[in-house]
N, C-alpha and C positions, 0 to 999 in steps of 0.2 A: 400177788401180794409179796412184798418183798419182808426181808425179819430189818428190824431195825439196823442204820449205819448201809443199806446196801441202795444203791442208785435205780429205778425205778430199769424196766428195759426200755428201750430204744434209746436215739441219739443223746451225746451231754448235751446240759445249756449251754446254750453261747448268750455269750455278753453281748453288747453296743458295739468293741471293737473290736470283735473276733468279728464279727458281719461287715462293719468297715472294710475287715481289714477285707474280706473273701469280695468281698463284691469289688473293693477296687482292685487284687489281680483279678477278676473275672472280666473286668469292664476295659481293663489296661488290655488285656491278653485279645479280650474281641477288637479293640482300637485301632491295635497294630496289624490288624489280618484286613479292616476295612483298610486302613491309610497303603496298604502292599498294592494293593488293586491302582495307587495313585503313583505305586515307587516312590513311594516316605515312608519312615522312620519319625516312633514320636517326635521324635526328639528335630527334628528337623522341621515336622508338621508344626512346633512352636515356635520354632526359628523365623517362621514364614509369616505366625500369624502375628507373632510381637513387631515383624517388620514392617506388617500393614496399619496397626496401633500405631506405633512408631519411625517413619523413615528419616536413615538420612543421621542416625547413628552412630557411633565409633565401633569399631570393634570388640574395644576394651568395654565397653560403656555393656555393650550388649552380651558378652560374655560374665561380666561380674550381675547381671539383670539374672540369669540364666545358672549361675552357680557355678561356673565352667571356665576352668583354666585358661589363659587367653594363649595358650599356644595351641591348648586341644581343639579352640574354640576357632583358628585356622585353621586346622584340616579339615575340623566342618563347615568351614562356609565354602571352598575351597573347592565340594563337592557340589554343594550347591549352585555354585560364581561354575562351574564345566557344563552343567543340565541345563545355561541359561535362568536359571529362576531368580537368585538377584545380582546383584552388582556391586562392584565396592568403584567410588568415586573418589577422589581429593576432594576431603574436608577445603569449603574455601575459608573457613575463620582460619584454619590452622592447619598447614599443606602436608605438618607429619602424620596426622592421623587420614582414616580411608572411611566417609559414611558410607556406607552401606544399606543398598535398595532393592524392594522389589523390580522384578523385567516384568513388562507389561507377560512373558508366557508366567513367571509367579504369580502375578496376581488372578492368569483364568487359574492357575492351580491351586489356588488359594480360593476363590470360588468353586470350586470342586470340591472343597475341601469342606467348607459350610455347609453343604449338601452333606457330605460324608457324615459329618460331627451333629446334624439335625437329626439326620437317622439313627444315629447311632444312642442318640439320647434320647430319643421316641423310643425305640427298645428295649433301654438299662429300665425304662421310669414306667413300661408295659403296665398296665394295672394298678395304677394309678391315676385319680381326678387331676383337674388339673392346678384345683386350689389345696391338692397332696400334694404334688409337686412339687407347686410354690414355698409353700412349706417345707419339706422337704430340702432344698437347693437354700433357705435362710440358714433352718438350721446347721445344716454342712458346712456355711457360709464363715458361721459366729464358729461352730471349731475351729478350724482352717484357722481364721483369725488370733485366735485363742494361741493355737499354737507354733502360732507364729511363722503358719505357713505364708507363702509369698503372691498372693490374687494373680492368678492365670499360668504361670512359673508350675511344670509339673515337677512332684518329686526328685524323678530321673533328672534329674541335670544336677541331683545335688550328689545322685550315684557317680556323675561321670569326674566331679574334685575330689573324693573320696579316694575312686580306684587310685589320683594323685599321691594324696595324704595319709593314704592308708586309716582316715581317720571319717565319722560319719557325723553330721548336727544332731546335735541331739541326744547322745550318748555324755555319761558325766566323762568328764577330763579331755574333753575336743572341743571344743570353743577353740 
């Protein structure tokens, strides 16, 4: 028994926001470990996925979509280009711009990345039935939309922008 006003023994109660943060951090760490087996970072895997869905976009458009400063994106893309995973081609419509594309090697790595992602998804949702996984995904998608998060863009890209500006989106006074 506890006295009035005292908390019962055991861990403190946690709310949904804490659990989302706890699971999100855990999932991100595990995914980064899994990506390391492919010699990729989460940010690099995000760019490869983005290029697979929309090839030939300009560096500026990609940087904007990812929330990265353009100057940071150039160095970021340089590394992937040196590894032969992406290539820059002159944009046929505007020769001042480069269009970014996956290479064949990048496509092969993307297929491996998808396998790693599917296994990560399976392990993170282990213990849930298929209908429960679908329900959880739908609820999380709705929460993400409500918070104004860009579909398919990891919030880690925002921190790259925050490093440059010293600000974070969503913090009062930092818009």
